[in-house]
N, C-alpha and C positions, 0 to 999 in steps of 0.2 A: 562387582558392585552395580547397583541399579541407580540410574540417573533419570530425572524427570524435568521437563522444561515447561514453564508457564510463561507464555509469550503474550505481551500486550502490544498494541499499536499496529504499525503499517506492514506492508508486504516485505519491506526490507528487513524488519525485525524477524518476520517469519522465516525468511531465507537464512538469516544469520543463525537462528536457533537450529535450523536444519543442518547447517554447516558444522556448528559446534557439536551437534548430536552425532553426525557421521564421524567426526574426528574422535569422539569418545568411544564409539563402537569399534573403530579400527584399533583402539588401544585397550580393548578387553572389557569395556563397560557394556552393560545392557541398558537400553533406554526404554522407559515405560511411560504411559500417560500420567499426567500430574494428579489424576484422580486415584492413582494407586500408591501404595506405600513404596518409598524409595529411600536410598541412602543419601542421595544428594538431590536437592531441588534448586534448579537454576531459574531465577526470575529475570526474564529479559524485558526491561522496563521501557515505557513510553513517557515522554514528558511534554508532549504537544499541548496538553491541557493540565490544569490542576487535578482533574479527575484521574488522569493517568498516573500522576504521582501518588495519589491516594490509594489507587488500586494496587500499585506496586508495593507500598508499605504494608497494606493489609495482607497481601499474599505472603510476604516474608514472615510476618507475625503469625499468620494462620498455619503455615507449614511447620514453623518452629513449635507452635503450641500443640499441634497434632502429633508431631514426631520430635520430641525434645532432643533425641540423639542424632538427628539428621544433620547434614551439612547444608546450610542455606547460602546460595550465591546470588548476589544482586549485581546485575550487569545491565548494559543498554544505555539509553539516552539520559535517564534520570540522574545516575551518579556522574555521568560525563558533564552534564550541565550544572548540576548542583551538588558538587562533591561534599560540601560541608553538611548538607542535609542527609546525604547518604551515610556519612560517617557517624551521624547521631543515631542511626537505626541499628542498635546494638544486636538485634536478633539476626542480622546478616553476618554470617561467619566470614565470608569473603565478599569484599566490595571491589568491583573492577569496572572500568569504563568500556565503551564500545570500540575504542581504538586498539585495545589489546585483547580482543576475543581469542586470538590464537594462543594466549597465555593460560587459558582456562585449565587445561590438564596440569600444567606445571604448578599452578596455584593450588589446585585441589591436592596434588601430591604433597606440596609443602605444608598445607594445613594438616593433612593426615599425619605427617611426620612430627610436626612441632606442636599441634594443638592450639596454636595462637591465632587470634583474629588477624586477617590480612586486609589491608586497604591498599589498593593498587590502581590508581586512576592517572593515566598519562594524558597530558593536554595535547590537543590537536595543533599541528604546526604547519606553516606555509611550506609547500613543497613536499609534504609527505606523499607517499605512493599509495596506490590502491592496496587494500589489505591482503589480497590474495585468497579470500574466501572462495570455496568451490564446493559444489555438490554433484552427486550422481543420481539422486532420486529425491522425491518429495513424498513423505509419508501420507498415506490416505488421500491422495489426490490423483486425478487423471491429467491434470495440467501441472506443469512445473514452473516455478519462478526462477529467473536467472538474473542475479544482481550484476549490473554492468557499470554502475556509477554510485558514487557516494559524495556527500558534502554539498554545500550550497553557498554561493557568494552574494545572494540577493539582498539580504538585510531588510526584509519587510519589517515594519515597525512593531508588529505583534508577535513575531516568531523567534523562538529560542533555538530553533534547529541549527542555524549556523554555528552556535556555541556548542551544541551537543554533537554535531556531526563534522565540523571542520570545513575546510575549503574543498572545492570541486576536484575530484580525482576519478579517473576512468580506468576500467579494466582493459588491458591490451586486447586488440582484435583476435590475435592468435589464441589467447586464453578463452575468449568468448566462444570461438569456433570449437575448441576442444571440449569445453563444458557442454555445449549444445549437442555435440556428437555423443557424449556419454549419456545425456538425458534421453536422446533418441534410442540408444541401445537399451536403455532401461524400459522402453515401451511407451514413452510419452509422445502424444501426438500434437500437443499444444504447449508452447512456451510463452510465458508472460515476462517481458523485460521490465525490470524494476530498478529504481534508484531514488535517492533523496531528491534530486532535481534532474530527473531522467533526461530531459531534452537538452541539458547542458553537457551531455556526454561528448567527450573528445576535445573539449576546450583546453584541456591541459596536455594534450598530445599533439604531435606534429602530423599534419596531413591526414587527420582522421576526423570524420564527422559522425553525427548521430545516425543519419540514414545508412551509413556504411555498417554500423553495428547491427541494425535491423536486417539489412540485406544478408549479412554473414549468417545469421540464424535462419533466415528464410531459405538459404541455400543448403541447409543441413538435410541430408537424406533421412527420411523417416518422420521428420517434423512436417505436419500438414497445416498448422496454424501458428501465427506469431501475433501476439497481442501486446499492447503497451500499457504501462502504468501511468501515473499522473504526469501531465505536461504543462509547461508554462506557455500561455498564449503568444507572447511576443517572440518565442523561439520557433514557432511554427510558420516559417516563411514560405513563400511560393515555391522555392527550390526544394524545401523539405517535403511539401505536399506532393510535388511532382515525383520526387524520388520514391515516396511511400506508395503512391498510386501505381507505380510500375511493378510492384512486388505482388505476385499472384497469391502468396500465402498470407499476406498481411490482412488482419482483421480490422475492419473500419469502425472500431469503437474508440472514441477519443474522450478520455477523461481530462478535461482542460480546466485548471483551477480558475475560478471566477472571483470568489470571496465577496464581491459586492457589484451590483449593477448601477451604482451611484458614483459619478466621477469625483465628487467631493470626498467621499469615503475612500475611494481607491487611492486618491492622492495622499490622504492621511495615513493610509496603510503602507505607503511607499511601494505600491504596485507600479508596473512599468507599461501600462496600457490604459486606454479609455474604454468606456462601455461600448462606444461605437466601433472601435477597433476590434474588440472582442466579438461583437455581433457580425462584423464583416468577415472575420475568420470563420465563424460558424456557417455563414452562407457559402463561402468558398468550399468548405469541407463537404457540405451536403450536395453541392454542385459536382464535385470531383469524384465522390465515392457513392456507389449505389448502396442504399440502405445504411448510410452513415448514422451511427448512434453517438449522441453527445451527452456526456454526464459531467457533473461538476461538484465542487465544494462551495457552500454558501454560508458565510458567517453573518450572524445577526448580533446587534448590540455592541458594535465597536464604539469606543469612546467618541462622543460627539455626534453619533448617528441619531438624528431626529426621527420621529415617526414618519415624517414626510420622506426622509432619505430611505428609510426601510421600505415604504410602500413603492418608491421608485425602483428599488432593487427587485422587489417582488414582481412588479410589472415587467421588468427586464427578463426575468426568468420565464414568465408567460410568453413574452415575445419570442425568445429563442426556442422554447418548447423542448426542454431537456428530457431525455429518456429517464434520467434518474438524477436526483439532487441529494447530496449529503448535507443536511442542515445542522449547524451546531452554533451554540451561543459563544460569543467571545469569552476567552478565559485569560485572565491577567497572568502574565509570566514575568517574574522578577528578572531584572537585567535586560529588559526590552524597553524600547522607546515608548511604546503604547502604555506600559504599566505606569508611567509618570504623567500621562496626559490628563487634562482636566475633563470634566463632564463624563465621568464613568457612569455607565448605565446600571440601574438596580437589577439585581438578580431576577426578581419577579417579572420585570419588564422584558429582560432577555428571554426568559422562559416563555412569556406570552408571544413574543415575536417568533420564536422558534416553532412553537406549536402551530401558529397560523401559517408560517412558511411551509412546514411539513404537510399540512392539510392541502394547501394550494398546489404544491409540487407533486404530491401523490396523485392528484386529479390529472395534472399534466402528463405524468408517467402513464397512467391508465389509458389516456387518449392516444398517446404515442404508440403504446404496445398494441392497442386495438387496430392500428393502421396495418399491422402485419397479417391480420386475419385474411384468409383466402390465398395467401402466398405459400410457396413451397421453399423451405430453407433447410440447409444442412445443419444438423445438430450433433454436437459432441456430448454424449451421455456420460454423466459423472456419478450418479447415485440411483438408488432404487428405494421407493417408499415401502412401508409395511403393507400397504394395500395394493401393491403390484404396479405402480407407475414408475417408469424410468424417467429420470430428470436430467436435463442438460441445457446447453446454451447454443444459440445460433452464433454466426460469425460476429454479429453486432451486439451480442450478449443479451438477447431476448430469452427469458427463462421459458422452457418448454417441458411439458409432461406428455408422455405417451403410455397407453396401456399396452403392455407387451408380455407375452409368455416367456420369451427368451431374455436372458440377461444382456443388456446393451451397454453396460459400463465399459468405457474405454473405446467404444465404437462410434463412428460417424455415419449418420443415416439421413436421407432426405425425408422431411416431414411436411405434410400438408396441414397448415395451421387453420383451425376451424372455430375455436371457442376461446374466450378469455374469462377466467374467474380466479379469484383468490391470489392475484398477482402472477398467474401463469397463463401462457398460451397452451391450449390442449390441441392435439392433432393425431394424425395416423401416419404410420410409416408408408412411404410410397415405394412400391416394388420397382 
């Protein structure tokens, strides 16, 4: 039987789809792209925003409409957070949460035997262990994701993730080492460590810290680069910075969640830092790491955010000088504190602020990328364009294009960066 995955949302979801796909293949299934006809379509959903929920519902309905005889599976964060809404989506033959992804095969076999709709969502509980997901490769990628952490205890006022993902839990160090070894044996040179609240890794384990997990992967023979997913600023202490700086394979790209540069808004969001504390961290990182790249998430239109608050946040982004900013309008999520707040912002105003923020932040990004011109940087090449350019990224995630006759995919080469256009640095391979 053929199975296809349609994955929405974050790197953790991408990892989990890969893990489920590997498990199905080990049990005799063939996995194909979701653009092809399949017997089973697995929709791995995201519920961070209302748009994510909408896309998940649309995908389920679309696959069932195109292939009425197929089996549709809805899994991921949406049914976990809002099981009653998922249950109403009758086009989904199997509804399961992200806590029981390992049950996918059993539920498919049960549906094939009985032909009856299955609803199987298990609530997250205090003290539950890491799921045990593991992979050996990542389809169509030269870098691999390695999930080392799940869950979040933060309870930011806008966020449904603690409900959809449960409490903090961490993958044991020995399992991380073993998985990194398998990925290296599969030919990967770069690993990206991912988690729901990555920098909280180890807080549920004895005598284990976040830097220890990073070090364990850096020590893996064959792995040349280790990169991190999203981090919380108040978790990046001086000790953490010093530990990461000592690792030669560590890539100095830091995606540190900001959300707002206005203290009033940060407090309403129940974030655990001030704008000044965030800025001080950015200064430390740029002082400690050569070529440190800082990227972030920036939310606009939070309840009660005035235009003055928004402009203050935008000035803060300019002050930091982020290499890249993911701008998104606030999305109301039922069962969160912010959903019940007064002074909700109109959709049109949120869209206006988002458009302005994107324009400003893209100019900042271009200025930061241009600073790399004239330097020589090592690039891991990942793809090749139809017109003969090899594309890849530097250690700090600057996008690079090089004209080369040979296929460079999967190779690391030093490149002299000479020109910027269309969002890329162009250069030549140094011999």
